[in-house]
C-alpha positions, 0 to 999 in steps of 0.5 A, a space after each residue: 172088678 180086678 184092680 191093676 197097678 199101672 206101671 207107667 203112672 207109677 214110673 212117672 210118680 217115682 221119677 217126679 219124686 226123684 227129680 224133686 228130691 234131687 233138686 232139693 239135695 243140689 239146690 235147696 228146699 226152694 228148688 225141691 218145692 218148685 219142682 214138686 208143687 210147680 210141676 203139679 200146678 203145670 201137669 194137672 191142668 194140662 192133663 185135664 185140658 187135653 183129656 176134656 178137649 180130646 179124650 186122647 190118653 196117648 196125647 195126655 201121656 206124651 204131654 205129661 212126660 214132655 213136661 217132666 223132661 223139660 223140668 229135668 232139662 231145666 234143672 240140669 241146665 241150672 245146675 251146670 250154670 250154678 257151678 
């Protein structure tokens, strides 16, 4: 069985990490921790729920990316307000 690197999953992890590090840099350790652990606590159960109920990987991927986009929008909005 040939192992493949899933580029979509790798891109998601890189962007998630970048968002958490950006929050850490701009707002401090609490923001970085909230973005890393908080997203984990939201994304993993949402993915498990969608896959267990529907088995639809496309829907799970869309929800996962949507959650990451919402976290990025929230971070940038908070940064704009904090100026």
